[in-house]
C-alpha positions in Angstrom: 21.4 -44.4 -0.7 18.9 -45.3 -3.4 15.8 -43.2 -4.2 12.6 -44.6 -3.5 9.8 -45.5 -6.7 7.5 -44.0 -5.0 6.4 -41.3 -3.0 2.9 -42.7 -1.3 3.7 -43.8 2.3 6.4 -46.9 2.3 5.1 -50.4 4.1 8.8 -50.4 6.8 7.6 -46.4 7.7 4.5 -48.3 9.3 5.0 -49.6 12.4 2.4 -51.3 13.4 4.2 -53.3 15.8 1.2 -56.1 16.0 1.6 -59.7 17.5 -0.8 -61.0 15.0 -1.7 -58.4 12.0 -2.7 -61.5 9.7 -5.4 -62.9 11.8 -6.5 -59.1 12.7 -6.6 -58.2 8.6 -8.9 -61.6 8.5 -11.5 -60.9 11.5 -9.5 -63.4 14.0 -8.8 -61.0 16.9 -8.1 -61.4 20.4 -11.0 -58.7 21.7 -7.9 -57.1 23.1 -7.7 -53.5 23.7 -4.3 -54.0 24.1 -4.4 -55.7 20.7 -6.0 -53.2 18.8 -3.9 -50.2 20.1 -1.1 -52.5 19.2 -2.2 -52.6 15.5 -2.5 -49.0 14.9 -0.2 -47.5 12.3 3.2 -46.3 14.2 6.0 -44.2 12.0 9.2 -45.5 11.9 11.9 -45.2 14.3 14.5 -43.9 11.4 11.3 -42.0 9.2 10.9 -40.4 12.9 14.3 -39.5 12.9 14.5 -37.8 9.5 11.3 -35.8 10.2 12.5 -34.4 13.7 15.9 -33.4 12.2 13.9 -31.6 9.6 11.6 -29.9 12.1 14.1 -28.6 13.4 16.4 -27.4 10.6 13.3 -25.8 9.4 12.5 -24.0 12.6 15.8 -22.1 12.9 15.4 -21.3 9.5 12.1 -19.6 9.7 13.1 -17.6 13.5 15.3 -16.0 11.2 12.8 -14.6 8.8 11.2 -12.6 11.4 14.4 -12.2 13.8 15.5 -9.0 12.2 12.0 -7.5 12.9 13.6 -5.4 15.8 17.4 -4.6 14.6 16.3 -2.3 12.0 17.0 0.6 14.6 20.0 -0.5 15.6 21.7 -1.5 12.2 20.7 1.7 11.0 23.5 3.0 13.8 26.0 1.0 12.9 26.0 0.6 9.1 24.4 4.6 8.8 22.0 4.1 6.8 18.2 5.4 6.6 15.0 3.5 7.5 14.2 2.9 3.8 17.3 1.2 3.3 17.3 -0.8 6.4 14.0 -1.8 5.4 15.3 -3.5 2.2 16.8 -6.1 4.1 13.0 -7.4 5.1 12.5 -7.1 1.1 15.0 -8.9 -0.3 14.3 -11.4 2.4 10.6 -11.7 1.0 11.1 -11.4 -2.5 13.7 -14.2 -2.9 11.2 -16.1 -1.0 8.7 -15.6 -3.2 10.7 -16.1 -5.9 12.2 -19.2 -4.8 9.2 -21.1 -3.1 7.3 -21.3 -6.6 10.0 -23.6 -8.5 10.4 -26.1 -5.2 7.3 -28.3 -6.6 9.8 -29.2 -9.7 12.7 -29.0 -7.5 10.9 -31.8 -4.8 10.2 -34.2 -7.8 13.4 -33.1 -9.7 16.3 -33.9 -6.7 16.5 -36.6 -4.3 15.4 -35.2 -0.6 18.8 -35.5 0.7 19.9 -33.2 -2.2 17.4 -30.6 -1.4 18.0 -30.9 2.3 21.7 -30.6 2.2 21.5 -27.7 -0.7 19.0 -25.4 1.6 20.6 -26.1 4.9 24.7 -24.9 2.5 22.3 -21.8 1.3 21.7 -20.9 4.6 24.6 -21.7 6.6 26.5 -20.1 4.0 23.9 -17.1 4.6 24.3 -16.5 8.0 27.8 -16.8 7.6 28.8 -13.8 5.6 25.5 -11.5 7.3 27.6 -12.1 10.2 30.5 -10.9 8.8 29.5 -8.7 6.4 31.6 -4.9 6.6 29.0 -3.4 5.0 24.7 -2.8 3.9 25.4 -4.5 0.9 27.0 -7.6 2.0 23.9 -7.8 4.4 21.6 -7.8 1.8 23.4 -10.7 -0.4 23.8 -12.5 3.0 19.8 -12.1 3.8 18.9 -13.3 0.1 21.4 -16.7 0.1 19.7 -17.0 3.1 16.0 -16.6 1.8 17.3 -18.8 -1.1 17.7 -21.8 1.6 14.7 -21.1 4.0 12.4 -20.9 1.0 12.8 -24.4 0.4 13.1 -26.4 3.8 9.3 -25.5 4.4 7.9 -27.4 0.8 10.4 -30.2 1.6 9.2 -30.9 5.7 6.0 -30.8 4.3 6.6 -33.2 1.0 8.4 -35.7 3.6 6.0 -35.6 6.0 2.9 -36.2 3.6 5.2 -39.1 2.1 6.2 -40.6 5.2 3.5 -40.5 7.5 0.4 -42.2 7.5 -2.5 -40.7 7.3 -4.1 -41.9 10.6 -1.6 -40.1 12.4 -1.2 -37.0 9.9 -2.9 -34.6 12.4 -0.4 -35.0 15.6 2.4 -35.0 13.2 1.3 -31.4 11.5 0.7 -30.5 15.6 4.5 -30.4 15.5 5.0 -28.4 11.7 2.3 -25.7 12.9 4.8 -25.1 16.3 7.7 -24.1 13.4 5.0 -22.7 10.8 3.4 -20.6 13.3 6.3 -20.3 16.5 8.9 -19.6 15.0 7.9 -16.4 13.8 6.4 -14.8 16.9 8.8 -15.5 19.0 11.4 -14.5 16.7 10.9 -10.6 17.4 11.5 -11.9 21.7 14.4 -13.9 21.1 15.6 -10.9 18.5 15.2 -8.0 21.8 17.0 -10.6 24.4 19.9 -10.4 22.2 20.2 -6.6 21.4 19.5 -5.8 25.1 23.5 -7.3 25.5 25.1 -7.9 22.2 26.0 -5.8 18.7 23.4 -6.7 16.3 26.2 -9.7 14.2 25.2 -12.2 17.5 21.8 -12.9 16.3 24.2 -14.1 13.1 26.7 -15.5 14.7 24.0 -17.3 17.6 22.5 -19.4 14.6 25.4 -20.0 12.5 26.5 -22.8 14.8 23.1 -24.4 15.4 22.8 -24.7 11.9 25.8 -26.0 11.1 25.0 -28.6 13.2 21.9 -29.2 11.0 23.6 -29.4 8.4 26.4 -31.7 9.4 23.4 -33.9 11.2 21.0 -33.6 8.1 24.1 -35.3 6.0 24.5 -38.8 8.2 20.9 -39.4 8.5 19.1 -37.8 6.2 17.6 -40.7 3.8 15.6 -40.2 0.2 12.0 -41.2 0.7 10.2 -39.0 -2.4 10.5 -40.5 -5.7 12.5 -38.5 -8.1 12.4 -37.9 -12.1 14.3 -36.8 -14.9 12.8 -33.7 -16.5 13.7 -30.3 -18.0 12.9 -27.2 -16.0 11.0 -24.8 -18.4 12.8 -21.3 -18.0 9.8 -19.6 -19.1 7.6 -20.4 -16.5 10.6 -19.8 -14.1 10.9 -16.2 -15.2 7.2 -15.6 -15.0 6.9 -17.2 -11.8 10.0 -14.5 -10.8 8.2 -11.2 -12.0 4.2 -12.3 -11.4 5.3 -13.1 -7.1 8.4 -10.9 -7.2 5.9 -7.9 -8.3 3.3 -8.8 -6.4 5.4 -9.2 -3.2 7.1 -6.6 -4.0 4.4 -3.8 -4.9 2.4 -4.9 -1.9 5.9 -3.7 0.2 6.3 -0.7 -1.3 2.0 -0.1 -0.7 3.1 -0.1 3.5 5.5 2.5 3.2 4.9 6.0 4.7 6.5 9.0 4.7 7.8 11.0 2.2 9.6 8.2 0.3 6.2 6.6 0.4 5.1 9.5 -1.9 7.8 9.0 -4.6 6.9 5.5 -4.4 3.7 5.6 -6.2 4.9 4.9 -10.4 7.3 2.1 -9.0 4.6 0.9 -6.6 1.8 0.9 -9.4 4.4 -0.6 -12.1 5.0 -3.6 -9.4 1.4 -4.6 -8.6 1.0 -4.6 -12.7 3.6 -6.6 -13.6 3.2 -8.8 -10.7 -0.5 -9.2 -11.8 0.0 -9.4 -15.7 2.9 -11.9 -15.5 0.9 -14.1 -13.2 -1.8 -14.1 -14.9 0.5 -15.4 -17.7 2.4 -17.7 -15.5 -1.2 -19.1 -15.0 -1.8 -20.2 -18.2 1.4 -21.1 -18.9 0.8 -24.0 -16.3 -2.6 -25.2 -17.3 -1.0 -25.8 -20.9 2.4 -27.6 -19.5 0.6 -29.8 -16.6 -1.3 -31.4 -19.8 1.9 -33.1 -20.4 3.0 -33.2 -16.4 5.7 -30.4 -17.2 4.1 -27.7 -15.0 6.7 -26.0 -12.8 4.3 -25.1 -10.1 1.1 -27.9 -10.6 -2.4 -26.8 -10.2 -4.7 -29.6 -10.7 -4.2 -29.3 -6.7 -7.5 -27.0 -6.8 -9.4 -29.3 -8.1 -9.2 -29.9 -4.5 -12.6 -27.9 -3.2 -11.0 -29.2 0.3 -7.7 -27.8 -0.3 -8.8 -24.9 -2.4 -11.0 -23.7 0.9 -7.9 -24.5 2.9 -5.5 -22.4 1.1 -7.8 -19.9 1.3 -8.1 -19.5 4.5 -4.6 -20.1 5.1 -3.6 -17.0 3.0 -6.4 -14.7 5.7 -5.4 -16.4 8.4 -1.4 -15.2 7.6 -2.5 -12.0 6.4 -4.1 -11.3 9.5 -0.3 -13.3 11.5 2.3 -11.5 9.7 0.4 -7.9 9.9 0.0 -8.5 13.7 3.1 -9.7 13.4 4.0 -6.3 12.7 1.4 -3.8 14.0 1.2 -4.9 17.6 5.1 -4.0 18.5 4.7 -0.8 16.8 1.7 -0.4 19.5 3.1 -1.1 22.5 6.5 0.9 21.6 5.2 3.7 20.0 2.0 4.0 22.5 2.6 2.4 25.2 6.0 3.1 25.5 7.5 -0.2 26.3 11.5 -0.7 25.2 12.5 -3.8 22.4 12.9 -6.5 25.4 9.6 -5.6 27.1 7.4 -6.0 23.9 9.7 -9.0 23.4 8.5 -10.8 26.3 5.1 -9.6 26.5 4.7 -11.3 23.0 6.7 -14.3 23.9 3.9 -16.1 26.2 1.2 -15.8 23.1 4.3 -18.0 20.8 4.3 -20.7 23.9 0.8 -21.3 23.8 0.7 -21.0 19.9 3.6 -24.4 20.8 2.0 -25.5 23.5 -1.4 -25.8 22.4 -0.3 -27.7 18.4 0.3 -31.0 19.3 -2.7 -31.4 21.6 -4.8 -29.9 18.2 -3.3 -32.2 15.8 -4.4 -35.2 18.1 -7.5 -33.3 18.0 -7.9 -33.1 14.5 -7.6 -37.0 14.0 -10.4 -37.9 16.1 -12.8 -35.0 15.4 -11.3 -33.8 12.1 -11.0 -30.1 10.8 -14.1 -28.7 11.2 -15.0 -28.6 15.2 -11.4 -26.9 15.2 -10.9 -24.2 12.6 -14.7 -23.0 13.1 -14.1 -21.3 16.9 -10.4 -20.9 16.2 -11.4 -18.3 13.3 -13.9 -17.3 15.8 -11.9 -16.8 18.7 -9.3 -14.6 16.1 -11.6 -12.4 14.8 -12.9 -11.6 18.7 -9.9 -10.9 19.8 -9.0 -8.4 16.6 -12.3 -7.1 16.3 -11.4 -6.4 20.7 -8.1 -4.7 19.6 -10.2 -2.2 17.4 -10.9 -0.2 20.8 -6.8 -0.1 22.5 -6.2 3.7 23.1 -2.8 5.8 24.6 -4.3 3.9 28.2 -5.1 0.7 27.6 -3.7 -2.2 30.2 -1.0 -3.4 29.2 -2.3 -7.1 30.9 -5.3 -6.7 28.7 -3.0 -6.5 25.2 -0.7 -9.6 26.9 -4.8 -11.5 27.3 -5.2 -10.4 23.8 -2.7 -11.2 22.2 -2.8 -15.2 24.3 -5.8 -15.5 22.9 -5.2 -14.9 19.4 -2.3 -17.2 19.5 -4.8 -19.8 20.8 -7.0 -19.3 18.0 -4.6 -18.8 15.6 -3.0 -22.8 17.1 -6.6 -24.7 16.8 -6.4 -23.5 12.3 -3.0 -24.1 11.5 -2.6 -28.1 12.1 -5.9 -28.8 10.5 -5.5 -25.9 7.8 -2.0 -28.1 6.9 -3.3 -31.4 7.5 -6.4 -31.3 5.0 -5.0 -29.1 2.4 -2.6 -31.9 1.6 -4.3 -34.5 2.5 -7.1 -33.3 -0.1 -4.7 -34.0 -2.7 -3.2 -37.3 -4.5 0.9 -38.8 -3.4 2.1 -37.4 -6.8 1.2 -33.5 -5.7 2.1 -33.7 -2.5 5.5 -31.8 -3.8 3.1 -28.9 -5.8 0.2 -28.6 -3.5 3.4 -27.7 -0.2 4.8 -25.2 -2.9 2.0 -23.7 -2.7 1.1 -23.3 0.4 4.7 -22.2 0.6 4.1 -19.5 -1.4 0.5 -18.6 -0.1 2.1 -18.0 3.1 4.9 -15.5 1.7 1.9 -13.1 -0.8 -0.6 -13.4 2.1 1.8 -12.3 4.6 2.9 -9.9 2.2 -0.8 -8.0 2.2 -2.0 -8.6 5.5 1.5 -6.4 6.1 1.1 -3.8 3.5 -2.1 -3.4 4.4 -1.9 -2.9 7.9 0.8 -0.7 7.9 -0.6 1.0 5.0 -4.3 1.5 6.7 -2.0 2.9 10.5 -0.7 5.2 8.1 -2.3 7.0 6.7 -4.8 7.6 9.7 -2.0 8.7 12.0 -1.3 11.2 9.7 -4.6 12.5 9.3 -5.5 12.3 12.7 -1.9 14.3 13.5 -2.8 16.8 10.8 -6.3 17.2 12.8 -4.4 18.8 15.6 -4.0 15.3 17.6 -0.7 14.4 19.9 1.3 12.2 18.0 0.6 9.4 20.9 -3.3 9.7 20.1 -2.6 9.8 16.6 -1.0 6.7 16.3 -3.4 4.7 18.8 -5.6 6.0 15.9 -4.1 4.5 13.4 -3.7 1.3 15.1 -7.5 0.7 15.6 -8.0 1.6 12.0 -5.6 -0.9 10.8 -6.7 -3.2 13.6 -10.5 -2.8 11.8 -9.6 -3.9 8.3 -7.8 -6.6 10.0 -11.3 -7.6 11.6 -12.7 -6.9 8.6 -10.6 -9.7 7.1 -11.4 -11.6 9.6 -15.3 -12.4 8.9 -13.8 -13.8 6.0 -12.1 -16.1 7.6 -15.6 -17.2 9.8 -16.6 -17.6 6.7 -14.1 -19.7 5.2 -14.6 -22.0 8.2 -17.6 -23.8 7.6 -16.2 -25.2 3.9 -13.3 -26.8 5.3 -13.7 -30.9 5.7 -11.8 -33.7 6.4 -10.0 -35.3 3.1 -10.6 -39.0 2.1 -7.6 -40.9 3.1 -6.4 -41.6 -0.1 -7.4 -39.3 -3.2 -8.1 -40.5 -6.6 -5.6 -39.7 -8.7 -7.8 -40.6 -11.7 -9.6 -37.1 -10.1 -7.0 -35.2 -10.4 -5.4 -36.6 -14.6 -4.9 -34.8 -17.3 
């Protein structure tokens, strides 16, 4: 297995299936519509196999990110832990993701596609095995950290490989499949978990995922090829440390800000300390990257932000991810604590929205290839915002079917946004920065998700406590907190609508000179 000498789309990865390419290149076409269609670029079969394998593997690992959300009550009972301790199963996972993802830009340039894939899926499989047999809470937390290390690597690997193999004319439809992975997997995670927990113990969440992960690993060992350029460069240890404390501190502080109850009162110093450490070290990390990228030694190359399209897409992605993850947390709370649906009913009600996102994504990708991002992103942002404002009116007597319609509509709006944002954003940077653009995208998703969750949960908790103190019933107080949380999300969504007007389709081949030192 040899390493590729260039990260640009390879000649053997584009199968034109044309009967006479030379004649077409010189204008000697037959005029046949069939010949013109045949001359369209294609992805070579072996490269399609690699992409589909990475898509399937990434779907499994990202699904795992939210599959634990509804298992917390059972874990508290079985492991004899309180809610604050149980929350570390999600907190530790998010922290690890926030620390590892910024490093993947370097890893994807230093090691081959095959090496990175095997490492990622081996770590994920090992973590899943340890979680399935964990004798206690501490070991389960360690298992989640190991899982997160593998998960953090897979998404940037998928994005970088796709941008390398797929010609610009086909990226929209291919990114539509990536949108299924990124948006649908976390959306249906609680549904799958609810179904499993309705019939089996919590360990089966991992026992069911483990053989799937192992099969993915074995298939990948056989079929994944090296498709990106590697460089023999040294990692900047100081950048790794600053990245860990910067992104880790920020995510941990945001997670603490979303807690409520007696624990929240004692978390004040830790919360503000974590945020302060995160902000200060993140500023130091950015400064160091700006210095290192002059010698092409940056851990996370920030020259990607020299593209206005990439910058606009990243900002809009942060807003969209904050809305998605905030709703993933808040909406089930409303359904269970106010409308009193059980875990399985909640999961099934949220399932149609996830399916809508999955079914719409490929069509949105094809439309992107034809009309560009703006005619898709603008209506999508408006739909999401309208739903958020509509959800500010929910009460303890709101019919369930209205919540279902709102969730499906919001899912359609998100489907219209995700694929164009991924494709336009990464397509606006030159090939040698694909790995760094993918790492930045993954990092922003983690920070945006943590921020959205923290903000909505904090607003929900504060308003619920205030209404309860004023004499409102538990259902009424919780419904009031839910409305306040969605009001905060609705305000954020307005910025998404404004930002959607700044996203446009990039040139097929961005000039590397514009991103030079």
